[in-house]
N, C-alpha and C positions, 0 to 999 in steps of 0.2 A: 247866617250863612245859607246860601241857596245852592243846592246841588241838583244836577239833572240825572235822572235814572232812565235807562233804556230797557225795554222788555227783551228777553233773550230769544224769543221765538221769531223766526224769520217771517217776512211778509207773506210769501207763498203758503207757508204752513198755516198762518192765521187765516188766510183767505179760504183754504181748504176746510179748516175747522168751521168757519162761518157758513160755508155751503152745506156741510153736514148738519149743522145746527138748524139751518133753515128748513132742510128736508124733514128733520125729526119733529119740527114744530108745526108742520102742516097737519090738517085734520086727519089725513091718512096715516102719517107717521105717528101721531098721538094715539090713534086707534090701534095700530099694530103693536106698538110698544106697551099699550095698556093691558094687553093680554097677559103680560108677565106677572101682573099682580095676583093672578090665580095660583101661582106657584109659591107665593109668600103670604099665606093667610094671616090675618090679624089675630093676635093672641091676647088673652086676658091675663093680667097679673105680672107676667115675667118678660114682656116684650122689650123692656128697656132696662139697661144696666146702669146702676149708679156707681161711679168710680170716685172714691174719696182718697185724698192724700194731702200731706203737708209739704210745703215747698218754701225753702229759704231764699230770700232775695237779698242781694249784697247791700243794697242801699235802703232797705226797709227800716224805718224808725221803729224802735221798740214799742212806741205808742200804738202801732198798728198790728202788733203781734196777735194772731188769732183771727184776723179778719177773714171772713168766709166769702169767697168768690165762687159763684155757681155759673157755669157756662153751659149753654145749649147752642146748637148750631144746625143748619141745614134742615129746617122744619119741612120744607117742600110740600106745604099743604096743597091738596088738589090732585096729587098722584096717589101714592100709597097712604100717605098721612091723611087722617080724617079729623074733623073738628073734635070728636069725642076723645080720640087718642091725644090730641093736643091739650085738651082740658085735663086729662089725666097727667100728662107731663108737667103742666103748670102746677098742679096740686103737689106733685112730687118735688118740684123745685122749691115750693114754699115750705114743704116739710123739712127742708134742710136749713131753715132759718138763715137765709142768705143776707149778707150785708150789701153785696153788689150782685146783680144778675147781668151777665154779659152774653149777648147773642151775636154770633159771628157770621151772619149772612145766609142767603138763600132761604128766604121765608116762603117763597113760592117756586113752582116749576114753570107753569104757564099762566098767563092771563090774571095778573094781579088784581084788577078790579073785581073779577068774579068772586074772589075769596077775601076781599077786603073786610067785610063785616065779620066773618068768622075769626079772622086773625085779630082784628081790633078788639073784639069783645073778650076773647080768651086771653090775649096778652095783657089786657088791662087788669087781669086778675093776679098778675105777678106782684109779690109783696115784699121786696127787699127792704132792708133797714134804710138804705141811703138812695139807691137809684138803680134803674134798669138802663143799660147802655147797649147800643147796637151799631153795627155797620152793615152795609149792603154787600151782597155777593153778585156773582156773574148772572145768575138766573133772575135776580131782582132787577137788574138793568135791562135784561132782555125782555122782561115781562111787565115792567111798569114801575120805574124807580120813584116817580113822583107820587104814585099811589101808595107805595110803601112809606114814604116820608109823611104822608097824611095819616097813615095808620099809626106811626110813631107818635105824632102829635095827639091823636085821639086816645092813645093807650098810655100816655105819660111815660114814654120811652125817649131817652135822650139820644138824638142822632149824632153819633160820634164821628161821622165821616169827615176826615181831615180836620178834626177838632181835638181839644183837650178838656177833660173834666178832672178837677182836683178836689180831694178830700183834705181837710185841715183838722189837726188835732194837737192842742197844746204846743203850738209853734212849729209843728212838723207837718209835712204834706206827703201825700201819695197821689201820683198822677195816673190817670187812665187816658190813653190817647187812641185814636182810631184813624185808619186811612180808608178811603172809599175804594171801590173794587179795582184791583190791579189788572185783571184780565181785560177790563174795559177802559183802561187808560184813565181812570178817574182818581188814582192815588196821587196825593200831593204831600209826600213826606216832608219836603222842605218847609211847607207851611206849618206842619206839626212841630218840627224841630225849632222853628222860629218862635212858636207860641209856648212851648213847654219850658217851665223854669229850670234853672240849672241844678237845683237841689231837690233831693227826694227821689224815692224809687219810682220807676215808670213802667207801666204795663201797656202793651200795644195790642189792640184788636185789629185783625186784618183777616179777610176771608181766606186768601190763598196762603198756605203754610210756607211755601218755598220763598215767599217774600222775606223770610228770616235772614237770608243771605244779605239782603239789602239793609234791613233794619238793624241787624247786629253790627254791621259796618259803621253805623252812626255812633256806636258806643254809648247811646243814651238810654236804652231799654234793658231792664232786668229780665223781662218775660214778654214773650209774644204768645197770644192764644189765637188759634185759627180753626177752621173747619174744612169745607170744600171737598175733601176726598171721600167722605163717608167711611173712612178707615179702610178703603179699598172696596167696601160693600160686598164683594164676593172674594173669599179667601180659600184657595184650593190647597189641599195637602201637598207639601213639598214645594209647591210653586208660589205660594203666597198670593199676592194681589196681581192678577194679570191685567187688570184695567184700572189705570190711574189717570186722572185728568191733568192737563197742563198746569204747571205751577203747583202740583201736589204730588210729585214723584220722589222727592228726596225725604220729606218729613211728613209721611202720610198717616201716621197713627201713633199717639202716645207722646212721651217726653223725650226731648233731644237737647243736647248742648251744642249751640251754634256760635262759635267764635266769641265765647265769653257770655253769651246770652242764653237763657232758657227758652225753649219753644215747646208748646203743647198743642197737639192736634186732636180735637174732639171728633168722634166717629159720626156725629150727627144723629138726628132723630128720624128723619124720613129717607126717602129715596127719590132720585130724579127720574129720568125717562124710563130706565130699566127698573121695574118695581119689584125687586127681589134682593134679599140679603142671604149670604151663606157664611156661617162661621164668623159673623161680624155683626154683633147686636148693636142696636141704637144705644146712645150714651148720653147721660147727664153727668157732668164733671163737677166735683166739689173740691175746690182748692182752698186749704187753710194756709194763709200766708204767715211766715215766721221770719224774724231777722236772721241774717246769715250767721251760722254757728250755733243756732238754737239746738239744745240737747234733745228737744222733742221732735226733731225732724224725722219724718217717716217717708219712705219711698212709695211711689204709686202702687196701688194694688187693686185688683178687681174686687168689687164689693157685692154684697147681696142686692137683689132687686126688689124690694117690697113684695 
């Protein structure tokens, strides 16, 4: 079955957004916004929070109970994020003994070729039991999508853009699917739905969390994991997140139930053009999958940070 999906933002708003983005990505715009990093100093030890929880999936076979899915997102190397901080994040991911590592887009902020070597060498150190899976985000397309795809190949990362990756165990299966970036009209959900088998639990990687309204309507996915919003990046008392990006305003942080599907939005590791966070720490997410009805199910909780 092939279904057509339209983006909800009007053409005038998208043109205005493109103009603002173009201005911000000029040398002057980059220099001016770069000043903000001095208000968010890099910290040792506690700069990233590890969030661990168990999650039941309705169609998960018992053979996959306890599978550890570790998600990172929005690395944004080249602005606030440095290679040394990324190396530390990779070390912490590996310390969680992941079965699958999922990266949900925005590896860079600007100029992907400039940071290709740093990304490739550090991401190659990820050591999951089965695979590292990734999709691209909006900044990746603005900054050099083909460069990122070469980095994936060099780092043994499976590019899940509009594709499906399946784990098999004793006659059962667990599917991981991904769509390419929604904001840049690269998503091809119909292609994924045609490729994914009818049986088995399915987890969708997509950069923008509000895509959940579309993916849930397909009735094929048990869980969608996303990034994009940085959790709001700046959270003000009483006001919450005053600045949220397009396609990240409904499901901007944490766990949601969307029309029968679970949606989780990771707060990301780095920052984009505005290089500051407030009351919104970077995040590594560790999800232990369980069959639905498992007595060991635990709700998400904020964990210690190494």
